[in-house]
C-alpha positions, 0 to 999 in steps of 0.5 A: 617888592612883595611877590604873591604866589596864588594857590592851585587853579587860582590866578593873579587877580585873586583876593589876597593879592588885592588885600596886599595892595590895599595895606601895603601901599608903600611896597610894590605888590606883584601877583602873576598868574602862574601856568599850570606847568610847574616848570613854566610856573618857576620861570614866571617867578624867576622872571618876575623877581629879575624885573626888581633888581634894586628892591628887596624881595619877599614872597608870600604864597598860598598852598601850591603857591607856598610850595613854589615859594619854598622851592624859590627860597632854597634857590635865591635865599629870599624870605617867605611866608607860607600860607597853608602850604602844600609841602608835598603836592605831588601826591595829592595832585597826581590823583587828578592828573589827566583831568580838565580843571577850571581857574576859580576866578576866570573860569578858564579851562586847563589840563593838569597833566601827569608830567606836572605831578612828576615835576612837582615830585622832583622839586620835592626831592630837590628841597629834601636833598638841599635840606640834607646837604645844606640845611634850611635857614628856618628863620627866613621861613614863616607860616600862617596856618589855619587850625581847621585846614582839612586839605593839608595837615599842618599839626607838625609844622613847628617840629619840621621847622623849629626855628620858623615863626608860626602863626595859627588862626581859627576858622580860616580853612585851607583857603585862609578866608580871614586873610585880612585878619593876618595883615598885622602879623604879615607886617610884623614878619616882613619888618624883621627882614628889612635891610638885612642880608639873608646870608648873614645868618647860619643855616640850621 
């Protein structure tokens, strides 16, 4: 099962999910709409994964969705592909806390609350503590990065995750508009995990 996690203010019926369903016809592709509240978003993610106990799960996430994917990885040891990840989203999103936001596709209005940014900071701290005490198995963390991402800097990603597979693309921007061009790389990445027990690799 491929679980796609959309970015901030997007929804489950996004273009990337549609492209994944187009090219991965032999896989179950699931793209839930994540609530604004990070706690509820993680609940939806866990509930979705629990629905497929007999399937090998892979997570692909974009921006804030990539952050949720990384957080889920440290909890469940599920291979992830992080697209232009916002690894420290609390700072940027705290600047818009309290304001009304609109989802890009559905145009539905939601409030981004201060407590949501505070929850993201706690999640960031959890990831940092996990890395300090248990390490991070970078073999199961992969990146698709746009060289022209002007929202989230990514130039140090190879240094931060030295054992991760990093694919870089030009003229994609933060929204990674050339997602369809990366399908070949996504297939290559996912194929290396087929029928592999995540826990057989040591954490680094």
